[in-house]
N, C-alpha and C positions, 0 to 999 in steps of 0.2 A: 587859477594860471592857465596861458594861453598855449595849447601845444602846436607844434611846429606839423604841417600838412606833412602826410606821410613818404608821398611821393617826393615832396621837397626833402626830406630828412635821407631818402634813399638815393635822391640825386649829392647829397652833398657827402655822405660816408665812401658812395661809389669814388667820386674824385678824388676825395683825400686820402681813400687807402689805394687807388692807383697810384696818384703822386708818390705817395711812403712806398710802395712798395717798388714802385718804377725808379727808385732813386737807389732802394737799396741793392736791385739789378745793377745799374749803372755803377755802383760800389764794386760788385764782383767782375766789370767788364763784359757784363752780359747788355744784349738788347733790352729796353725800357719795358717792350711789348712781352718777354716774359713774365715782368714784375706784375703787369697787367692781369695775366691769366692766374700767376698764384693770389691777386686780390680779388680776383674775383672768385673761385676756392674757398678763401678764407671765410667768405660772406653766403656762398651757396646753398640753397633748400636743401642740400645734401649734408651738410656739414655741419659739426654740431656749433649753437652758440649763436651772433645775429644772422637773421636770415633776409634775404633783399628778396624783394618779387620779380621774380625772373620776368614777368610779361611786359613791367614797364623798362625792363632795361634791357631786353631783347627789343624793344619798338626804339628807343636811344640809339643801341646797337644799327639797326636799318636804317634810320637817318646816318650815321657815322660812317658807312659803308657806301651809303648813296654820295656823302659829300666827297668822301675819298677817289671816289671811283671818277667823279667832275670834275674833280683838281686834278686827276692822273690825264682826263680827257683834252682838257685844255693845253696839255702841251704835247699831242699829238695831232697827226693829220691823216686825214682819208689813206691819202698815198703811203705812208708808212703802215699802215696794216696790212695793205692791198700787197707792199713788197717784199711780204715775208709767208705770202699765204701757201708758197711752194713747200715751205718749210714747216708751216704751221698747222695746214689742213691735214697734210698726211702722218704727219709726227704727232698731234696729238690724238687724230684717231685711233693710229696704233698702240698707243699708250695707254689711253683708256679702256684699249680691247685687252692688252696684255695686262695691266693693272686689275680689272675688272675678273678677269680668269682667275689670277693669283687669289683676290679675294674670293670669289666664288669659290676655288676650292676649298679655303679656310674652313667656308661657312657650312660644308658641306660634310667635309669631314670633324671640323671639330662641333660644330652647332648642331647637326645631322640635319642639314635645311636640304628643303627640296629643291627641283633646278630652276624653277619662278624665283624661289628664296633666295638661294644663292644669287643668280642675277643682279636681284636689288642691293644683297648686303656688298657683293665687289663691286658694282656701280658704285656705292655710297664709299667706297674705301678708294676710287681712283681719280676722284676731280678733285683739284687740289682749290682751295679759297685763294678769290681775287682780291681782296683787301689784305690779309697775310705776303701773299707775292709782291703788291704793289709796294706793300710798306717796308717791306725788305729791301728790295730794289732802291726804293727810296733812300734809306738810312744809307746804303753803300753808292751812292749818286750814281747808280746808273741805269735811272727809272728813264733817262730820254735817249739813249742812248741806242745802240744796236740790241745788247740784250733786253732792254725794255721793249720794243718793237717784238721781240720774239717772244717775249713772254704772254703782252697784251694779244698777239694774233694766237697762239694757242688757247690762252683762254678763253677768248672768245669761242672758239673752237667749243671747249671742256664746256662750257654754258649752253651751247645748242644740245651738247650732247646731253647735256642734263635737264633741258625741257621738254626733250624727248622721250628718258629713261620720266617724268613726270606723268607722262602719256601711255607709257607702256604698262606702269604700275599697277594700274586700275585695272585695264584691261587682261592684265594676266592674272590677277587675282578672282575675275570673275570669269576667267576660262572661256569668253566670250571674241571672237577674232574676227567677228563680220564687223566691217569698218573700218581696221586696223590703217590698212594703207590710210585712208584719208584723216584719221584722226593723228598720226604721224606725218602726213604732208603739211596739217592744218600750222603746226606751229613755224614753219621753217617760213609759210608762205604768209605769216602775221609778221616775224622777223623784219622778210624783205620787203613788206608794206611797211613798216614802221622805219625802219633804212632809206625807203626811197619817199616817204614825206619826211622827214629829218635833212635828207639833202636836197629835195626838189622845196621844199620850203623852209626847214627850220634852217638851215642856212642862210635865207634871206630876212625872214621875219625877226628871228631871235637877236642877232646884231644891230636892225634897225630898231628895235624897240631899247636894249637899253643903250642906244647911244642917244634916242630922245631922253630917257631918265637921265644920264650922264651931260645933258645940255641943261637938264634944270641947277646944277652947281650943287646940288646936297649930296655928300657921300653917303652917307647915313640910308638914304632911298637906291640908292646906286647897288649899296652893300646889300640891300632886302632884295632888290629887283634879282640878282646875283642868286642868291640863296631860294629864290620864288622858280626862276630859271630852272635851276640843277633840282630840287624835288618835284617842282610841278611836272618837269617833262616825264621826270622818273615813275612818279603817280598815274602820269596818265599812257606811259608805255606800259606799264604792271596792268591796267585797268582797262584800257581799251585794246591790248596786242597781245598780253599773255605775256610781256616781256618782263625778264625778272630789273627788278628796283634797280641794280646795282648797274646793268650791263645800261638798259634807259638814262640814268647820268650817266654813263662814259661815254656817250653819243651824243648828250646835250654839251656836253664840254668839248667833246673833237669837234662839234658845228661850232661853239662857240671861241675853240682857239684859233679857227682860222681868219677871223676876224682881229683889226685893233685893238680889240678892248680886250682880249684874251689874257695879258700879262698884268693888267690892273686886276680884272677878276678872281684870278688865281691867289694874288694878294690879299682882298678882302675876303678869301674864302678859306681860306691856308690856318688861321687860329680855330676855326670852328670845325677843320676837318681835324687839326691832331684832337681837339677834345674828343669828341667824338669817337674818331677812331680808338681812343682809350677807353671810351665805356663800350665797344665793341667786342676788342680783348676781353675785358671784365665780364663781357657776359658771357662769352665761351667757355671762362673759367668757371662761372658757376655751374655749367653743366655738368662738370665733372663728380660723377658718384662712385665714391668708393664701393658702395656696398652692390653694386652693376658689376664692379669691376673684379672684384671678390668672386662672383656668382659663375664666372668662367676666366678664370686667371691664365689660360691656355692661348683662347679663343683671342684674349685684349692682347696678351704679349704676340701674336702670328698675325694679328689684325695691325699693331704699329710696327712689323717687319712689312707687311704688306705694301703699306703706304709709303713705308723707307725704298724699298723697294721698286714696287709697281709707279709709283708717284716719283720719285727721287731718280734713282740708278734708271729705272727706263727711258727717262726722259734726256739724262744726259746720253744714254747709248744713242738714242737715235738719233740726236741733235748730231754727234758725230759721224755718225751714218749718213746722215744727210748733208754733211759737208759744211758744218758750222765750227769753226774753228774752237780750240780745246776750252781757250778762257772763256771767249763767250759761254758756250754749251755749259760750263761749271759754274757761271752765275746764275745761268737761269733754270737749272738743274735745283740749285739749291735754293732759290726763292719757290719752288714749285714743289716740294721734298714736301709736302704736308697738305691735310684733308681740312674743307672748313665747313662754310653756310648752306650751299647745296648738298653738304653730305647729311647733314643735319635733317633736311628737308624731306630729303629721299627716303632718309630714314623712317621718321616718323610717320609719312605716307604709308610705306611700305606697312608701319607696323600695325596702321587705322585700319588697313585692307586685309588685313590677317594673314602676307605674305610671312612676317617677322615677326618671332617673337618677341616678347618685352627686352627677353636676355639680350638680345643683338646688339642692343644700345647703347652695352656698357662700351664692347670691344671697339665700336663706331666712336666715342667717344675720348677713350684711350688714345684711340688712332692718330684724331686729330691732335689732341691736349699734350700729348708726348712727341708728336713730328714735329708742331710747334716751339715746346721747348727744347728740343735738339736740334733747330735750324744754327743755331752756330757753329755746333758740332760738325754739322751736315757739311755747311759749306767749307771749313776748313777740311774736312776730306774732298772732296770735289777739289777744291783748290790744290790738293795737297799732288794730284794725279796729273796735274796739268803739266807741269815738268816733263815728267817723262812722256807725256803723249804728245806735246811739240817736239820731243826729241827721236821719237818713232816715226823709222822710215816708210813704215809701212802704211799708216797713216798720213804720212806727207806724201806718196805714192795715190792713197785713195783721195784725199781730200783737194790734188790737185786739179785745178780748171780744166776740162777737157778741151776747151780752147782756150785760146791765150785772150784775156780782155782787149777790149780796143783801146787805142793809144788815147789819152787824158787831150781834147784838143784847144786846151790854155797851154798845154806845155812846150810845145817844137821848140827846138834850138834853146833848151834852158841852160845853161853851165853856169857853174862860180857861185852855186847861189846857196840861198838859206833854206831848210825845209822845217817848217813852224806846224809842231803836232798839237793842237787845241788852240783853239781862238776863244776861249773863254775873256776873260778880266788879265789874266796875267798877258795869255796869246794877244788879245788887241792892242793892248801895249805896245808889244814888242814889235807888232805890223808895224802900226803907225809911225815908230821911229825908222824901221827898216826905207817906210812909204817915204819918208823926209827926205833922207838922202838920196831917193834914189835906186835904192840895192835890191838886187833880185829876190825875189822869196817862192815858197809857194805854199800853201794853207792846206792841211789834213785835220777833216774835221767829220767826227762821228755823229754826231745831231745835225738832223736834214735841216732844221728850222736855223740854225746857227751858219750852218754853210752855207743856205741861199742868202743871207745876211751878209757875208762875206763878199759874196760874186756879186750882190747886189752893188758891194763900194769899192767895186773893181778889180779886187781881188783875184787871183789863180786859185780855182780852190780844186778840190776832191775830195768827194764826199764816200766817208767810209768807215773803216775801221783799220788805223794804221798800226795793227799787230798781225794784219795777214798779208803776207809775202807780194800780192798780186796789187791789192793797194798802194802799200809804201813804195814798189817800183814802178808805178805811175810820177810820183814824185821825181824819178831821174836820181834816186842816192848815187848811184856810179860818177854823174858828175857834179853832184852837190858838194858844195863847201864845210860843212856846219849843220848840222841837226840840233833843232832847236825842243825843247820836250815842255812844255807846258801842261802835262798832266795830271790830274790828282791821283792816280794809280800807282801804286812800284812796282807793281809786275808788269803791268803794259808797257811803264815805263823801259826797262829791261828789255823786256821783249822788242820793244822797235830799237832797242839799240844794237842789240843784238843782228836783228837783221839789214838795219842798215850796217853797218862795220862789217857782215860777210858779203856785201855787194862793194862797199867803198871804205876798206880797213884806215885810208886817212882820213876818212873825217872825220873832226871835230865835234864835240856834243857838249852844249848846254841844258842843264836841266832842275828842277823844279824837284824837292824833295820835302817828304815832310816829319822826316822824323831821323835820330841819331844812329840807329843802325844802319837805314842806309845809305846817311852820309860815308858812313866806316866801309860799307861794301865798294861806293864808289870810289872812294882812295885807293882801293885795294885793285877797283878794275884797271885803271890808267886810262889815258888817251880822251877823259874828261875835264874840257876846258874851264869850266864852270857849275859847280852845283851849287845852290840856294836853298835854304830853307825861309821860307818865308816868316815867320812867329821870330825866327833869330835874327833877321834881318831888325825885324821891327823893334825887338827888344834894344838892340846895338844904336840904332838910330837915334831912339828916344832915350837910349842912355846918354850919348853924345849930347843931347839937346840940354838934358839935366844939368850935366856937369860945367857946362859953359855958362848956362843960365844963374848957375850960384855959384860965378864966379872964377871957375877952373882955367885956365888959359887954355884957348884952342888947342895950342899945338899937346899940352899936357892931357888936352881930353883923348886928342887923337890917341894917342900914346895907350892910356887904358884900354880904350875901345877897341883895339889893333892887338891887345893884352889877351884883353876878355874872349876875340875871334879865334887867336892862334892855340889858344887852350880846349878849343871846343871842337868834338870829333869830325874829323873828316874835312877839315878845313891842309892848306897847302895843296891843293889838287893842281895837277898840271902837268 
């Protein structure tokens, strides 16, 4: 009887369990990645029953992280990262220092670690997982906006700190500090050399090569070429410049995303990204060792608390101190309130060098596993704090820009116009209708690439977060006649409405919403000329079509549709 190869059997088991546990998580209204983690824990080498090979799954997970970060990079521009360095650089350094200090104290007090060991333990508890953070932001639809730019800039700085930590740990273990300065400078120089090579050579060679492949007319070859670029650049970055595999793949995506092939490349790799990303979280779940947690329960619980406070809460407070709006700070902090791949690498290196005892592995694993499982609750906690912070006069005074922003050059003399917030599929259609009749409008868009495209189409555009008072003020809401909110997020829509009404109480609002509770709130709010739920309008339109095609007279079909609409929550606004 022919037996399947063990690696094939493992791959099938891993994907099947990830699917089943992911479906169970969705049924409980949890993110699928929670199910992936639990699936990995169920077949890990430290739990009874079926045991999967951690080495093979770790390799697949590394590929998954590379593809995931490559896809993220395709939606970013180098200018987007440079635009947030004033926040990301000091903020990430301060956060890692604070989280590392808290973790070091826990290691020293509860595990009896010396100074060098406490440093390694604290650093492992202060570095967020890039793969987890980007996945969380993607699920919330905020990866391509201001929160995504800030989070990616923050994570790039953290990755550089992690590389410096990998250099420091062997030096601290050996006690020989001779040549330490060069050892610390070397990874910075290698990263700079890699970035220079990608900017000077990669941004020309990679798009040129992919265009040649695209002209061959084979979609299969194009898909294969994109995967080769993603993984090949990542491997070269690791082998030649000692840059992390994930960071190399990310910058390959950034370079390729600047070409006209970026969208198609993203579409071709998306299915692979999702499959391998599931395997990454599955592999993290396999690391859970109940025996290691039982050996140091107090240290494990304290490590989890350090991650939530030193990585999550510290990020939130630092972003507020750096004048980031509360809503954006909450989204970024919720995505970064966890630790992952670099923490494991640092911990294993420190254990191998004798800086950490094997007993320290359990608390670090619980810090990662527990924080990722708690991400939905963490996001709710930060989100619940936003309304109070927005209403805080002290925070408003602190975050008020010291210098007034310059007026937008495209807006002088604009009056009786429509302010269109969001230029996605809905916003583009509305803008096209207004332009066809020559009606004045201005577009506010948070995604820089979409804003540039709208500006190239001849529209007056303001790039920025419309929930920020200074950004919305550039659209001249005092002189506006109508506010059109084509935003996916309910909180953001409410915030923009509040700011616009504060500037112009008479402005009329048309808003897009997604659930019945939001429709009911809009009905009570008043002053909303129109509120539409896309799914509801699709259902009513299809019902009208079906009734007429089955012989119901148009007038009777319209009466039925109107009755169904009137019975729905939030209707009758005006």
